[in-house]
ZARO-496447 format. One record per atom (N, C-alpha, C, O): residue in one letter; x, y, z. Coordinates in pm, whole numbers, padded with zeros to 5 digits, always signed. Layout:
N
AXYZ/...
//
This chain:
164
M+00083-00117+00001/M+00002+00000+00002/M+00090+00127-00002/M+00194+00132+00064/L+00050+00225-00074/L+00123+00347-00085/L+00112+00425+00046/L+00002+00451+00095/R+00227+00462+00103/R+00227+00529+00237/R+00282+00671+00228/R+00239+00759+00304/A+00379+00696+00135/A+00438+00830+00122/A+00482+00850-00020/A+00500+00756-00098/R+00498+00980-00051/R+00550+01018-00185/R+00655+01128-00164/R+00635+01219-00083/L+00766+01118-00237/L+00868+01222-00230/L+00864+01291-00369/L+00902+01233-00471/W+00817+01411-00368/W+00802+01492-00490/W+00935+01568-00515/W+00995+01619-00420/Y+00978+01576-00636/Y+01101+01652-00664/Y+01103+01691-00811/Y+01015+01653-00888/G+01202+01766-00848/G+01221+01813-00983/G+01199+01965-00990/G+01161+02024-00888/P+01219+02027-01098/P+01265+01972-01222/P+01414+01945-01230/P+01459+01870-01316/A+01493+02006-01139/A+01637+01986-01145/A+01679+01840-01136/A+01771+01797-01205/G+01611+01765-01053/G+01647+01621-01037/G+01567+01529-01120/G+01567+01408-01096/H+01498+01580-01218/H+01410+01496-01301/H+01485+01376-01361/H+01429+01266-01369/G+01610+01395-01404/G+01685+01286-01464/G+01756+01192-01365/G+01830+01103-01407/L+01734+01211-01234/L+01789+01130-01130/L+01747+00984-01148/L+01629+00953-01166/T+01846+00897-01143/T+01818+00751-01160/T+01787+00686-01023/T+01827+00736-00918/L+01717+00577-01027/L+01690+00499-00909/L+01818+00442-00851/L+01831+00423-00730/D+01914+00414-00941/D+02045+00365-00897/D+02115+00466-00809/D+02175+00432-00707/R+02107+00591-00851/R+02171+00700-00772/R+02104+00714-00632/R+02172+00735-00531/V+01972+00701-00630/V+01897+00705-00503/V+01949+00589-00414/V+01971+00606-00294/A+01967+00471-00475/A+02014+00354-00402/A+02151+00378-00342/A+02178+00341-00228/R+02239+00442-00420/R+02373+00469-00368/R+02369+00568-00250/R+02445+00553-00155/Y+02284+00663-00255/Y+02266+00757-00143/Y+02211+00684-00020/Y+02262+00698+00091/L+02106+00608-00041/L+02046+00537+00074/L+02145+00440+00133/L+02153+00431+00256/G+02220+00367+00054/G+02316+00272+00106/G+02444+00333+00158/G+02511+00273+00242/G+02479+00454+00110/G+02601+00521+00154/G+02577+00606+00279/G+02579+00554+00390/P+02553+00734+00261/P+02540+00824+00376/P+02431+00785+00472/P+02446+00808+00592/L+02320+00727+00426/L+02213+00692+00516/L+02226+00552+00577/L+02152+00516+00668/A+02319+00472+00526/A+02353+00341+00580/A+02233+00248+00583/A+02218+00169+00676/C+02147+00256+00482/C+02032+00165+00471/C+02076+00037+00406/C+02159+00036+00315/R+02017-00075+00456/R+02038-00201+00388/R+01925-00217+00288/R+01807-00208+00323/L+01964-00241+00157/L+01858-00246+00055/L+01898-00343-00054/L+02012-00388-00061/S+01802-00373-00139/S+01826-00452-00256/S+01738-00396-00369/S+01651-00314-00344/T+01762-00441-00491/T+01682-00397-00603/T+01606-00512-00660/T+01650-00626-00652/D+01494-00485-00716/D+01418-00585-00792/D+01327-00510-00888/D+01338-00388-00902/S+01238-00583-00954/S+01145-00520-01046/S+01015-00593-01048/S+01006-00707-01004/R+00912-00527-01099/R+00782-00595-01113/R+00726-00553-01244/R+00765-00449-01298/S+00637-00630-01296/S+00570-00603-01425/S+00446-00519-01402/S+00359-00554-01322/Q+00438-00406-01474/Q+00325-00318-01462/Q+00286-00271-01604/Q+00365-00210-01676/F+00161-00302-01640/F+00113-00261-01776/F+00204-00308-01887/F+00226-00237-01985/G+00260-00431-01870/G+00343-00489-01974/G+00486-00441-01979/G+00557-00470-02075/R+00530-00368-01879/R+00667-00321-01878/R+00726-00345-01735/R+00653-00350-01636/E+00856-00358-01730/E+00923-00380-01605/E+00947-00247-01533/E+00993-00149-01593/V+00915-00245-01405/V+00935-00127-01321/V+01038-00162-01215/V+01018-00252-01134/A+01149-00088-01218/A+01258-00110-01119/A+01213-00059-00983/A+01141+00041-00973/R+01256-00127-00878/R+01220-00090-00740/R+01337-00108-00648/R+01423-00192-00671/L+01340-00028-00545/L+01434-00045-00433/L+01358-00104-00318/L+01250-00057-00284/V+01414-00207-00258/V+01353-00266-00140/V+01439-00239-00018/V+01548-00293-00006/L+01389-00154+00074/L+01465-00122+00194/L+01438-00228+00300/L+01323-00264+00326/H+01543-00275+00361/H+01530-00379+00462/H+01560-00324+00602/H+01501-00371+00699/D+01648-00228+00612/D+01688-00177+00744/D+01737-00033+00727/D+01812-00010+00632/P+01703+00062+00805/P+01630+00060+00932/P+01480+00052+00919/P+01412+00038+01021/I+01425+00061+00796/I+01280+00044+00780/I+01260-00052+00662/I+01346-00074+00577/A+01139-00108+00665/A+01105-00198+00553/A+01011-00121+00461/A+00902-00080+00502/A+01051-00101+00336/A+00968-00024+00242/A+01012-00060+00101/A+01121-00114+00080/V+00926-00028+00002/V+00953-00047-00136/V+00940+00093-00203/V+00842+00165-00182/I+01040+00127-00282/I+01043+00259-00346/I+01041+00241-00499/I+01122+00168-00556/E+00945+00309-00562/E+00935+00309-00706/E+00946+00451-00759/E+00894+00542-00694/Q+01008+00478-00872/Q+01023+00604-00926/Q+00924+00632-01043/Q+00903+00547-01130/H+00864+00752-01043/H+00771+00788-01150/H+00811+00922-01210/H+00824+01024-01142/R+00830+00918-01341/R+00866+01038-01417/R+00773+01054-01536/R+00812+01109-01639/R+00651+01007-01522/R+00553+01017-01628/R+00508+01164-01637/R+00519+01241-01541/P+00457+01201-01758/P+00408+01340-01777/P+00297+01378-01681/P+00286+01496-01645/E+00215+01283-01637/E+00102+01318-01548/E+00149+01348-01405/E+00069+01396-01324/V+00273+01323-01371/V+00320+01355-01234/V+00311+01503-01211/V+00271+01544-01102/S+00345+01587-01311/S+00335+01731-01296/S+00189+01772-01266/S+00166+01858-01182/A+00092+01710-01335/A-00047+01743-01311/A-00091+01701-01172/A-00168+01772-01107/E-00043+01587-01124/E-00074+01541-00990/E-00015+01634-00883/E-00078+01659-00781/A+00104+01684-00907/A+00164+01784-00817/A+00086+01908-00816/A+00067+01967-00709/A+00039+01954-00929/A-00045+02078-00936/A-00173+02056-00862/A-00222+02148-00796/E-00231+01936-00871/E-00355+01908-00796/E-00330+01910-00643/E-00414+01954-00565/L-00210+01860-00605/L-00175+01864-00464/L-00164+02010-00412/L-00199+02040-00298/V-00114+02096-00498/V-00103+02240-00462/V-00241+02297-00428/V-00254+02377-00335/T-00345+02256-00504/T-00479+02308-00474/T-00533+02263-00341/T-00628+02322-00290/R-00473+02159-00285/R-00520+02112-00154/R-00440+02173-00037/R-00469+02144+00079/L-00341+02256-00068/L-00264+02320+00039/L-00352+02415+00118/L-00442+02477+00060/P-00331+02429+00245/P-00407+02524+00325/P-00379+02667+00280/P-00274+02696+00223/A-00474+02754+00308/A-00456+02894+00269/A-00336+02961+00332/A-00284+03060+00279/T-00290+02908+00447/T-00176+02964+00518/T-00047+02917+00458/T+00059+02964+00501/A-00047+02826+00360/A+00078+02772+00306/A+00152+02884+00232/A+00091+02973+00172/S+00284+02877+00239/S+00368+02973+00176/S+00353+02964+00024/S+00341+02855-00032/P+00353+03080-00044/P+00349+03081-00190/P+00475+03009-00251/P+00468+02946-00356/A+00589+03022-00180/A+00711+02954-00229/A+00694+02805-00220/A+00744+02735-00308/L+00627+02752-00119/L+00602+02606-00110/L+00514+02563-00223/L+00542+02464-00290/A+00404+02639-00245/A+00316+02606-00357/A+00389+02607-00491/A+00367+02520-00575/Q+00475+02707-00510/Q+00549+02719-00632/Q+00645+02598-00650/Q+00656+02539-00757/K+00715+02566-00539/K+00810+02451-00546/K+00739+02318-00572/K+00787+02237-00651/L+00627+02296-00507/L+00553+02175-00527/L+00490+02168-00665/L+00487+02062-00728/G+00439+02281-00711/G+00385+02286-00846/G+00483+02262-00958/G+00445+02225-01069/A+00610+02284-00926/A+00715+02264-01031/A+00767+02122-01032/A+00851+02090-01117/C+00722+02037-00943/C+00774+01896-00938/C+00735+01822-01061/C+00622+01829-01108/T+00832+01748-01114/T+00816+01675-01238/T+00833+01523-01220/T+00813+01446-01314/A+00868+01482-01100/A+00890+01337-01073/A+00865+01309-00927/A+00856+01402-00847/R+00855+01185-00891/R+00839+01150-00751/R+00883+01004-00724/R+00889+00921-00815/L+00911+00978-00600/L+00932+00841-00554/L+00809+00801-00475/L+00767+00873-00384/D+00752+00690-00509/D+00637+00635-00436/D+00695+00534-00335/D+00775+00447-00371/I+00653+00546-00210/I+00701+00463-00104/I+00590+00378-00050/I+00492+00429+00005/H+00606+00247-00067/H+00504+00148-00032/H+00544+00063+00086/H+00660+00062+00127/D+00446-00011+00142/D+00476-00112+00241/D+00559-00217+00173/D+00539-00248+00056/A+00653-00273+00249/A+00730-00392+00204/A+00640-00516+00227/A+00553-00513+00314/P+00660-00624+00150/P+00577-00744+00175/P+00591-00789+00320/P+00701-00807+00370/G+00480-00806+00383/G+00478-00856+00526/G+00509-00747+00627/G+00524-00779+00745/H+00518-00617+00589/H+00545-00511+00684/H+00455-00395+00653/H+00417-00371+00538/R+00421-00323+00757/R+00339-00198+00738/R+00430-00078+00772/R+00485-00069+00881/L+00443+00009+00678/L+00528+00127+00694/L+00448+00237+00761/L+00334+00264+00724/A+00507+00299+00857/A+00449+00416+00925/A+00541+00538+00903/A+00637+00556+00977/P+00512+00622+00800/P+00607+00726+00763/P+00628+00831+00871/P+00727+00904+00866/A+00540+00841+00968/A+00554+00945+01076/A+00648+00900+01186/A+00675+00979+01277/T+00698+00779+01184/T+00780+00731+01291/T+00923+00786+01274/T+00964+00827+01165/G+00996+00786+01384/G+01133+00834+01381/G+01227+00761+01277/G+01296+00827+01199/P+01225+00628+01278/P+01312+00556+01182/P+01277+00592+01037/P+01368+00611+00956/A+01149+00602+01003/A+01106+00634+00867/A+01154+00777+00832/A+01210+00799+00724/R+01130+00870+00920/R+01170+01008+00899/R+01321+01019+00887/R+01372+01104+00813/S+01395+00935+00958/S+01541+00942+00952/S+01592+00904+00815/S+01706+00935+00780/V+01509+00838+00736/V+01545+00802+00601/V+01485+00903+00498/V+01556+00954+00410/F+01356+00931+00511/F+01291+01011+00413/F+01328+01161+00415/F+01342+01224+00310/V+01344+01215+00534/V+01373+01361+00539/V+01514+01392+00485/V+01527+01485+00406/P+01622+01320+00524/P+01751+01346+00457/P+01748+01319+00307/P+01814+01389+00230/L+01673+01218+00266/L+01665+01189+00123/L+01592+01306+00051/L+01633+01346-00058/A+01489+01357+00111/A+01420+01474+00050/A+01512+01594+00045/A+01512+01667-00054/F+01590+01615+00151/F+01682+01726+00153/F+01785+01712+00044/F+01817+01810-00023/A+01839+01593+00025/A+01940+01566-00079/A+01881+01589-00220/A+01951+01635-00311/M+01756+01558-00235/M+01693+01568-00368/M+01617+01702-00386/M+01553+01724-00488/D+01626+01788-00287/D+01549+01913-00286/D+01404+01886-00313/D+01340+01947-00399/G+01353+01790-00232/G+01215+01744-00256/G+01128+01770-00136/G+01171+01829-00037/I+01005+01725-00146/I+00902+01738-00044/I+00837+01601-00021/I+00791+01537-00115/V+00835+01558+00107/V+00774+01432+00136/V+00628+01453+00175/V+00597+01538+00259/E+00540+01377+00116/E+00398+01380+00148/E+00363+01248+00217/E+00384+01141+00160/E+00310+01256+00338/E+00259+01136+00406/E+00118+01120+00348/E+00033+01207+00368/V+00093+01012+00277/V-00031+00998+00201/V-00152+00996+00292/V-00250+01065+00266/Q-00148+00917+00399/Q-00268+00900+00483/Q-00307+01031+00555/Q-00424+01067+00559/S-00207+01102+00612/S-00239+01224+00686/S-00241+01349+00599/S-00301+01450+00636/G-00176+01343+00481/G-00163+01459+00394/G-00058+01554+00441/G-00043+01661+00382/R+00016+01521+00545/R+00119+01610+00599/R+00237+01617+00500/R+00275+01516+00440/L+00294+01739+00486/L+00409+01757+00401/L+00530+01783+00490/L+00519+01858+00588/L+00643+01724+00459/L+00769+01745+00524/L+00865+01806+00425/L+00892+01748+00320/F+00920+01924+00459/F+01011+01992+00373/F+01096+02082+00456/F+01069+02105+00574/F+01201+02134+00394/F+01287+02228+00456/F+01249+02370+00418/F+01208+02395+00304/R+01262+02462+00509/R+01227+02602+00485/R+01296+02651+00366/R+01417+02633+00353/L+01224+02713+00274/L+01280+02763+00151/L+01348+02900+00177/L+01301+02976+00262/P+01455+02931+00105/P+01523+03055+00128/P+01433+03180+00117/P+01457+03279+00186/E+01332+03178+00034/E+01241+03292+00019/E+01162+03317+00145/E+01107+03425+00162/E+01155+03219+00233/E+01076+03232+00355/E+01163+03268+00477/E+01131+03235+00591/S+01272+03336+00449/S+01361+03370+00561/S+01285+03468+00654/S+01189+03535+00615/R+01336+03471+00777/R+01275+03555+00876/R+01286+03699+00843/R+01382+03739+00777/P+01191+03782+00886/P+01193+03924+00851/P+01313+03990+00920/P+01361+03945+01024/A+01358+04098+00857/A+01472+04175+00915/A+01442+04215+01059/A+01330+04254+01090/G+01542+04206+01147/G+01525+04248+01283/G+01459+04145+01374/G+01424+04180+01487/W+01442+04025+01333/W+01375+03927+01415/W+01454+03892+01539/W+01395+03864+01644/V+01593+03892+01529/V+01671+03863+01644/V+01657+03976+01748/V+01642+03947+01867/A+01661+04101+01707/A+01643+04214+01796/A+01510+04211+01870/A+01504+04239+01990/R+01402+04177+01797/R+01273+04168+01861/R+01269+04055+01959/R+01211+04068+02067/M+01330+03944+01925/M+01330+03830+02018/M+01409+03860+02141/M+01364+03830+02251/V+01529+03921+02126/V+01610+03951+02244/V+01544+04058+02331/V+01547+04048+02453/S+01484+04160+02270/S+01413+04264+02348/S+01298+04206+02423/S+01270+04249+02535/G+01230+04108+02365/G+01123+04040+02436/G+01171+03962+02554/G+01098+03949+02652/L+01290+03910+02549/L+01347+03836+02660/L+01402+03931+02768/L+01397+03899+02886/I+01455+04047+02727/I+01515+04140+02821/I+01408+04218+02896/I+01426+04242+03016/R+01301+04257+02835/R+01196+04340+02898/R+01158+04290+03034/R+01163+04367+03129/P+01119+04163+03049/P+01079+04116+03181/P+01191+04125+03286/P+01165+04145+03405/V+01315+04112+03240/V+01430+04120+03334/V+01444+04264+03380/V+01470+04289+03497/L+01426+04359+03289/L+01445+04500+03322/L+01333+04556+03410/L+01351+04659+03476/R+01220+04492+03412/R+01104+04536+03495/R+01124+04498+03641/R+01051+04548+03727/R+01216+04415+03671/R+01231+04369+03811/R+01293+04474+03896/R+01313+04452+04015/
//
């Protein structure tokens, strides 16, 4: 069953599943293997994660992925950053993360996040937890704090001390 999706692109659109496997097996120290399955008469390559989590990852770079990302943008809350909507709307590919045979993946758990969040950071992507609809991403540079935020924060901390 599909549990999470990692949206990315357009810069990483040509990223191969083999390169994702090297990153997962290298810096993230995941134990994994590769296999494939037949879908609509063609072979689909997959990564099977065994440790620290059990999951199956498939890559999708079909033209309709962009349309699906655009549809996801329409479901963002009104408070969502315009930069997030723009980044998500520009996605041209994704990794679908499924349950491994005999295992149920819980993307919100610490071990799963310890794999998916660094992978999303490395791919400049956004992780969507399918069941909850929650998005995991890193703050975009356009969303930097307003000028003077440190001064306001420090003055807010000092005021109570000065009143004593």
